[in-house]
N, C-alpha and C positions, 0 to 999 in steps of 0.2 A: 304535122302539127309543129308550130314554131316554138321557140323557147318561152315566149310569153305565155302561151297556152299551157305548156308543161309547168311553168312556175305557178300559174294560177291554180292548177289542179293541186299542187303541193300546198300552196298557201291556204286554200280553203279548208284543208284538213286540220290546220294549226292556228289559223287567224280568223276571227269572225268575218265572213264574207270574203276572206282572202286579202283584205286590205286593212291598213291601220288608220284610214280616214274614209268616210263613206263615198265621197264624190269620186274617189280614185277607182271605184268598182266598175264604172262605165255602164251601170245598170240602166241609166235613163237613155242610152244610146244603143243598148242591145248588143254590146261588143265585149270582147276580153280585153282588159286593160293591157297597155304596153308596159312591160317592165323595163325600167331605164338602167342602162349600164354606166353612162357618163354623159357629161354635157360640157360644152366649150363655146364661149362667145354667144352667138344667137342660135346655136344649134344644140339639140339633144339627140342621143343615140340610144336605141333600145337593145334588148338582149340578143336580138337577131342581127344587130349591126345596121339597122335602118337608120337613116339620118333625117331629121325634121327640123324646119325652121320653127322655133319655139315661141309661142305667144302665151305661155303660162308663167314662165320665169319664176318657177317655185311659188306661184300664187302671189307674185309681185316683188319680193325683195331683191331679185337679181336685176336691179335697175342698171348696173354697169355691165350686164351680160354675165353668163356663167363662167366660173373659174378665173375671175379677174386676177391677173398676175400679181398686182400689188397687194391685194387682199390675201391671196393664196400664200405668197411668200411671208407676209407678216404673221399668218397663222402658223406656218411651219416653224418660224423662229420662236413664236410664243410656246409651241408645244415642247420645245426643248427645255423649258423652265418648269414644266409640270402641267397637268390637265385641269386640276381643280384644287383650290386651297380651303374653301369654306371660310375665308377670312378677307378683310379689305385689301384692295390693291390700288396702286396709283392709277391703273387703267380706268377704273370706275370713276375716279375723280376727274380724269382727263375727258372722258366722254361726257359726263355730266356738265363739266364746264363749257365744253363745245356747244352742247344743246342749249343751256341757259344763257350763254352769252350771245348766241345767234338767233334765238327765238324769243321775242319780247314777252309772250304770254306764258312762258315756262320759267318760273322763278326757282323752282326746286323740282327734281325728278327722282324717281325711285325705279330701279331696275328690277324686272321679274323675268319669267322664262317663257311666256307666251302671251298672245293677244287676249285670250280667255282670261288668264290671270290678272292682266292689266285692267281689264274692264271690271272684273269682280272687285278688285282692290279699290279702284277709283270710286265705284258706287258706295262701297263701304265708307271710304273717306267722306264722301258727300253726305251720307247719312249721319256720320259722326259729327260733321261740322254743323249741320242744320238741326240735328236733333229730331228729324223727321224720318219716316219709314218708306213712304211710297215713292215710286219712280215712274216716269213716263218713257216709253220706247215707241217705235213705230213699226207698224206691220211691214214685214218684208226685210227689215233691217236685222242683221245677224250680229250678235255681240258675244259670240263664244257660247260654250255649252254648260255654263254654270247653271244650277237649278232655277234660280230666280229669273233667268232671261230666256229660258226655252218656253215661250209663251205664244199661244194663238190669241187672236183678238176676241174670241168667244162670240156671243150672239149680238153684241153691241158694244159701243165705246164705253158705256158706263158700267159694264160688268167688270168684276175682278178677273185677273189673269187666269186662263185656263191652261194647264200644262200641255205643251206641244210635244212631250216625249213620255213614253212609259218610264217609270222609276222616279218621276218627279212628284213628290207630294203636293197636293193642292195648297197646303199651307205655305209652301215656298214661293208660290206665285201670286198669293193674294194681294200683295202690295205692288205688283207690277201691272200698270195700266197701259193700254195700247191705243195710240192714235194713228191717223192717216198721214203718211209722208206727203209733204207739200200742202198740207191743209191745216193752216194755223187755227182755224175755228175748232177743229177737233181737239187741239191741244188746250185751247181756252176753256172748252166745255169740261175737260177733265180737271182743270184748276178750279173751276167754279163748283164742280161737284165734290171736290176734296180740299176745301179751304185750309190753308196753312198745314197741309199734311204731305205735300210733295217735296221730297228732298232734292230731286234732280230730274232733268230731262236728258236723256242720252240719245244721240243721233249720229248716223253716218252722214257727215256733211255732204258727201256724194254717196248715195246708196249703191253699193257695189256688190251686194249679195242677193240681188233680184235682177241680175244683169247689171247695167249701169244706168242709174236714174239720177238726173241732175236736179239740184235745188232750184225752185223758181227764183225769180230776181230778188225778192225781199224776204224769202222764207227763212234763211238763216239769221238775218239781221232782225227779223221780227221775233224769232225765238229768243234772241239775246234780250230784246226789250221785255218780252213777257217774263223771262226768268228773273230779270232785275226787279220787275214790278211785284212778283210773287215771292221773292226771296229764295228762289231755287237755284241750284247749281246747274250750269249748262256744261255738258260733257260732250266733246267731240270724240267719237270713236274714229281715229285716224289710223287704224291698223292697216288699211289698204292705201289711203290718200297721203299719209304722213311721209314726208321726205320724197314723195313721188310727184305730186302736182307742183310742188315748190319745196325748197328746203324747210320752210315753215308750214308745209302741208296745205290742206284746204283752207285752214284759218288764214294763212297768208294769201292764198290765191283768191279768196272771196272777201278778204278784209273784214272778217268777223272774229271777235276775240272770245274764245271759250274760257270757262273757269278752270276746267281740267281737260286734259287730252290724253288719249291712250294710243300707244304705238305697238307694232308687232315686229316681225322678224327682219324687217328692212334695216332696222338699227343694229343688227347683228350680222349683216352681210349674208343673210339667209340662214344663220344658225338659230337654235332655239332660244329666242330673246323677245322680251316685251318691255314696255316701260309705261309708267303713267306720271304725269306732272302737271304743274299749274301754279295757281296762286300759292304764295308761301303760307298764308294763314290757313289754307286748307291742307296743304301738304304737311304742315307741322302738327296736324292731328295724328299723323302716323307714328306708330311705335318705332324707335324707343323715346321719341320726343313726347308724343301724345298718347291718347288712349285708344286709338283705332289700331288693332293688331293686324299685322301682315308680316310674313317672314318667308324665307327660302333659302335653303342650303346652297343651291346652284345659282342664285341670283347674283349677277355681276361676275359670272364665270370668266376667268381670265382669257380663255380662248375666244369666247363669244365677244368679249369686250374688245379684244384685238381686231377681230374681223369688222365689228361695227365702227370702231374708231377709224380704221383705214378707209372704209367705204364712205362714212360721213365726211371725212376730211376731203376726199376727192369731190364729193358733191358740194361741199361748202366752198371749196376753192375755185370751182369751175362752173359758174352760173349758166354758162353757155349750154351745158348739158340739158338743162330744163328748156332753154329756148329751142334746141334741136328736137327734143322729145315732143314739144308742142307742135312744131312744124311737121314732123313725120307723122304724128298721130292724126293731125288734121287732114293730111293728105291721104293716109290709108283709109280712114273711116269715111271721109267725104266721098272718095272714089268708090268704095264699096256701095254706098247708098246710091250713087249715080249709076253704077252698073245694074243694081237691082231695078232701078227705075227704067233703064233701057230695056230690060227683058220683062218688064211688067210683073215683077215679083213682089209680093207684099213684104217689105222689110223696113223697119224703123231702126235707124242707127243712132244711138246716143253716144256721145263722146266728150271727153274733157281731157286736155293734155294727152298723156299716153295711154289713158284708159278708154276702152270702148266696148260696145256690145251691139250686135245685130239681133233685134227681135223680129221673129218671123210672124209679123202682124202689120197691118196698115194703120193701127191705132197709135196715137201719140201716147208715149209712156211717161207718166208722171208719178205713178205710185205702184204698189204691189198689185192692186186689182187690174190695172192696165197691163202689167207685165204678164199676168196669168192668162191673158187672151192669146198669147203666143202659140203658134203651131209647133208643139214640141216634136211631132213626128217629122215635120219638114226640117227642123234643126238637127235631128238625128241623121237624116240623109246627108245634109250639108256637112255635118261633122265627119261622117264615114268617108265621104268624097275627099275632103280636105286631108284627112289623116292618111288616106291611101295615096295621096299625091304630095306627101312630104310636108304637110302643115299641121303642127301640133297645137291644138286648141284645148280649152277646158271642156270636158265632156258633159256640159250641162247648158241649157239655154240660159240659166239664171246665174251665170258667172261672167267675169270680165275677161277681156283681152288685155294683155300687158306688152308694151313695147319696152325695149332696153336701148341703152345708148349705142349698142353695137349692131342694132338692126339698120342696115343700110337701105338707101333708096332702091338698090338693085334687088334686095330681098323683098322690099315692099312691092316692086314690080312683079316678082315671081308670085307673091301671095295673091295679088290682084289677078294675075293670069289664071291661076288655079281656081280662084273664085269665079271668074268668068266662065271657066270650063264647067264648073258645077251648074251655073245658071243655064248654060247651053243644053246640058243633058237632062236638067230637072224637068 
């Protein structure tokens, strides 16, 4: 029995399921999770000393690779001044200035501690600004685990939200309406059925929690027009795409301007950070200026702000990073699709920039219903093969692959070699 198996046995006695976040349990692939000891550059090492090329990158934020020297040294220096103050610091001002000066659609920004908190707070601000209660989200898009967003679509688009988790009272989701991603008519129908009641539409501009599902050509711009027409706030949940597709995220990449945007841990160099920001008139609804309450003792933590400022400064000052990520992502994902085709395996590969996902189906993937046609048993076999051959992937068909700036062409070659090996033996 390896160290990971021993640690999992211990963990299951004191932690629900042995993990502190469900997808880490490896339950969908029928394995024991690898307990990680350390990570460096494009590699991650488990408790038994096994080395893997990592395509999780801590679920996205390690865009510069693990343990980046500049970020690490900045954090070490910051720790010498103290771990937490619960008071304003210059670092908070500096990172907010960098974001607002570099991203036109963010006029003000508020730091929080996670993507879940960022989304919850942005929706509250949108409701306070509009004086309306209802929101529209999309089936298959994940916006954190706050009560009002853990919603299934129910029996039809016109129904009120049905809780998608035990412990969520029906009253918490009654104002959450669910539409179909990439289907503008489903959004219009909800506006028609709820006139002047919808505060906001929240969307992952690239849906990256049902695999990777790209927006159709005019989907995002049409959402923008519809929200303008209906007086609703358009919120881009860029917890995954923010500062990854471009410095200005998917909004910059696709040229569509949201009213509010939410970010996750990438702005903290992987530390527990989130943020929401956007139009000044909406953000000034937030306390202490306005009447929308949101607070956090650890918000703007000096260590997290130091890591974030160091990482964002590198990304801001070197746009070639994004050009290279685009090139390497296109190469990896395009060649994966070509190999699957060569071996006549059903695989649909969706990708944009450094994000990608291979769905084990021959169906075009445009929404959650399409994604659910994937052969999850085939994915599990693929995952096991790749992990056993040194490739660390997310243990779920419905998660993304992430490239970092330090994934070289040689590592992509190795990944493709192992993928071909899987296809040959499958």
